[in-house]
C-alpha positions as CSV (number, residue, x, y, z in Angstrom):
1,M,8.5,14.6,1.6
2,N,8.0,14.1,-2.1
3,N,10.8,11.9,-3.2
4,R,12.8,9.1,-1.7
5,N,16.0,10.2,0.0
6,S,18.8,7.9,-1.3
7,L,20.6,8.3,2.0
8,T,17.8,6.6,3.9
9,S,16.8,4.0,1.3
10,E,19.3,1.4,2.3
11,L,18.6,-1.1,5.1
12,T,21.3,-2.3,7.5
13,S,22.1,-6.0,7.5
14,A,20.0,-6.4,10.7
15,Q,17.1,-4.5,9.3
16,R,17.2,-6.6,6.1
17,E,17.2,-9.9,8.0
18,E,14.4,-8.8,10.4
19,L,12.3,-7.7,7.4
20,L,13.0,-10.9,5.4
21,G,12.0,-12.9,8.5
22,A,8.7,-11.1,8.9
23,L,7.9,-11.4,5.2
24,K,8.8,-15.1,5.2
25,T,6.6,-15.8,8.3
26,R,3.7,-13.9,6.7
27,F,4.2,-15.7,3.3
28,E,4.1,-19.1,5.0
29,K,1.1,-18.2,7.2
30,N,-1.0,-17.0,4.3
31,K,-0.4,-19.5,1.5
32,N,-3.9,-18.9,0.1
33,R,-2.6,-15.5,-1.2
34,H,0.1,-17.0,-3.4
35,P,-0.6,-20.7,-4.2
36,G,2.2,-22.4,-6.0
37,L,4.8,-19.8,-5.2
38,A,8.0,-20.7,-3.2
39,W,9.5,-18.4,-0.6
40,A,13.1,-19.2,-1.8
41,D,12.3,-17.7,-5.2
42,V,10.7,-14.6,-3.7
43,Q,13.7,-14.1,-1.3
44,A,16.2,-14.4,-4.2
45,R,14.3,-11.8,-6.1
46,L,14.2,-9.5,-3.1
47,E,17.9,-9.8,-2.4
48,A,18.6,-8.9,-6.0
49,N,16.5,-5.7,-5.6
50,P,17.5,-3.9,-2.4
51,E,15.7,-0.8,-3.3
52,K,12.5,-2.8,-3.4
53,L,13.3,-4.3,0.0
54,W,13.6,-0.7,1.3
55,S,10.1,0.0,-0.1
56,L,8.7,-3.1,1.6
57,S,10.3,-2.0,4.9
58,Q,8.4,1.3,4.5
59,M,5.2,-0.7,3.9
60,E,5.9,-2.8,7.0
61,I,6.9,0.1,9.3
62,T,3.7,2.0,8.5
63,G,1.6,-1.1,9.3
64,G,0.8,-2.4,5.9
65,E,1.8,-6.0,6.5
66,P,2.9,-6.5,2.8
67,D,2.6,-10.0,1.3
68,V,3.0,-11.6,-2.1
69,V,-0.4,-11.7,-3.9
70,G,0.8,-12.9,-7.3
71,L,3.5,-13.4,-10.0
72,D,3.6,-11.6,-13.3
73,K,4.6,-14.5,-15.6
74,K,5.7,-12.1,-18.4
75,T,8.1,-10.1,-16.3
76,G,8.9,-12.6,-13.5
77,E,8.0,-9.9,-10.9
78,Y,6.4,-10.8,-7.7
79,I,3.4,-8.6,-6.7
80,F,3.1,-7.4,-3.1
81,Y,0.0,-5.6,-1.6
82,D,-0.6,-4.2,1.8
83,C,-2.5,-7.1,3.5
84,A,-3.1,-5.6,7.0
85,A,-6.7,-6.4,8.1
86,E,-7.4,-2.7,8.4
87,S,-6.0,0.3,6.5
88,P,-2.3,0.9,7.7
89,K,-2.2,2.8,11.0
90,G,1.0,4.7,10.1
91,R,-0.7,6.2,7.0
92,R,-4.0,7.4,8.4
93,S,-5.4,10.9,8.6
94,V,-4.1,11.9,5.2
95,C,-5.9,13.6,2.4
96,Y,-5.6,12.3,-1.1
97,D,-2.9,14.4,-2.8
98,R,-0.8,17.6,-2.6
99,E,-3.4,19.7,-4.4
100,G,-6.1,18.5,-1.9
101,L,-3.7,19.2,1.0
102,E,-2.9,22.7,-0.3
103,S,-6.6,23.5,-0.8
104,R,-7.3,23.2,2.9
105,K,-7.5,26.5,4.6
106,E,-7.2,25.1,8.2
107,H,-6.8,21.9,10.0
108,K,-4.4,20.5,7.4
109,P,-3.2,16.9,7.8
110,K,0.5,16.3,8.0
111,N,0.7,14.5,4.6
112,N,-1.2,13.1,1.7
113,A,-1.5,9.6,0.2
114,V,-0.1,10.2,-3.2
115,D,3.1,11.9,-1.9
116,M,3.6,9.3,0.8
117,A,3.3,6.4,-1.8
118,V,5.9,8.1,-4.0
119,A,8.2,8.6,-1.1
120,M,7.8,4.9,-0.2
121,G,8.4,3.8,-3.7
122,I,5.0,2.1,-4.0
123,E,1.7,2.7,-5.9
124,L,-1.8,3.2,-4.5
125,L,-4.1,0.3,-5.3
126,T,-6.5,0.9,-8.1
127,E,-10.2,0.0,-7.7
128,G,-9.5,-3.2,-9.6
129,K,-6.5,-4.2,-7.5
130,Y,-8.5,-3.4,-4.3
131,R,-11.2,-5.8,-5.5
132,E,-8.5,-8.4,-6.2
133,L,-7.2,-8.0,-2.7
134,Q,-10.7,-8.5,-1.2
135,Q,-10.8,-12.0,-2.9
136,L,-7.9,-13.0,-0.6
137,G,-9.7,-12.1,2.7
138,N,-11.8,-9.4,4.3
139,F,-9.9,-6.1,4.5
140,D,-11.1,-2.7,5.8
141,A,-14.1,-3.9,7.7
142,K,-13.7,-1.0,10.1
143,T,-11.5,1.4,8.1
144,S,-11.3,2.7,4.5
145,S,-8.5,3.2,2.0
146,W,-7.8,5.9,-0.6
147,L,-7.6,4.4,-4.1
148,K,-5.8,5.6,-7.2
149,T,-8.3,8.1,-8.6
150,P,-9.1,8.3,-12.3
151,A,-8.0,11.7,-13.8
152,A,-11.6,12.7,-14.7
153,I,-12.7,12.4,-11.1
154,R,-9.7,14.1,-9.8
155,E,-10.0,17.0,-12.2
156,L,-13.4,17.7,-10.7
157,G,-11.9,17.9,-7.2
158,G,-12.8,14.4,-6.1
159,A,-11.0,11.3,-5.0
160,I,-12.2,7.7,-4.5
161,F,-11.8,5.4,-1.5
162,A,-13.2,1.9,-0.6
163,D,-14.0,-0.4,2.2
164,F,-15.6,-3.7,2.9
165,R,-19.0,-3.8,4.6
166,Y,-22.0,-6.2,4.6
167,G,-20.0,-8.7,2.6
168,Q,-19.4,-6.2,-0.2
169,V,-16.7,-3.9,-1.5
170,F,-18.0,-0.3,-1.6
171,V,-16.3,2.4,-3.6
172,Y,-17.1,6.0,-2.7
173,H,-16.0,9.5,-3.4
174,N,-14.9,12.4,-1.3
175,G,-13.2,15.7,-1.9
176,A,-9.5,15.1,-2.3
177,Q,-8.9,17.5,0.7
178,S,-10.8,15.3,3.1
179,Y,-9.1,13.2,5.7
180,Y,-10.3,10.8,8.5
181,A,-8.7,9.0,11.4
182,A,-9.9,5.7,9.9
183,R,-8.7,6.2,6.3
184,A,-5.2,5.6,5.0
185,F,-4.1,4.0,1.7
186,R,-3.0,0.6,0.6
187,G,-0.1,0.1,-1.8
188,A,1.3,-2.3,-4.3
189,L,4.9,-3.1,-5.2
190,R,6.3,-5.2,-8.0
191,V,9.7,-6.8,-7.3
């Protein structure tokens, strides 16, 4: 699945209310991630952007536990990251991108991180955003997450991923065709 299907990108009223409830609960439980921001403002922005709410539902369904991590004061957009303690379960065992997937001769995974992110309407975290996320807590202590890979690395067949071990963020490389049961990807969404 490469692109979002417009027929499936709308939430029912019940789904919308359930998602908003989950997001509000997470927002209030983790105020350290967004000091000075008010849920009412976030909710108003979400309700004005239903396509973004659909993307957040995809993040939620796949185990990302999205939460607000900032506000872009220039654009007024709220920034959401996947804040699950470990890399999202519903996105694991994927290689980095389509080229990596197609290069595998056997034992191909079902999907790849880049195409999944596009289908969900989100972006993979960059190394910088991943490091920002780690300032809000300890994430990926047992798992790892694919990161948006710089073109120069990708052109050579590689892709980067990161995790948090020994009190440090570690960024590594792998072949883009690699996949592991404990590696998924984390996404970002601006609303």
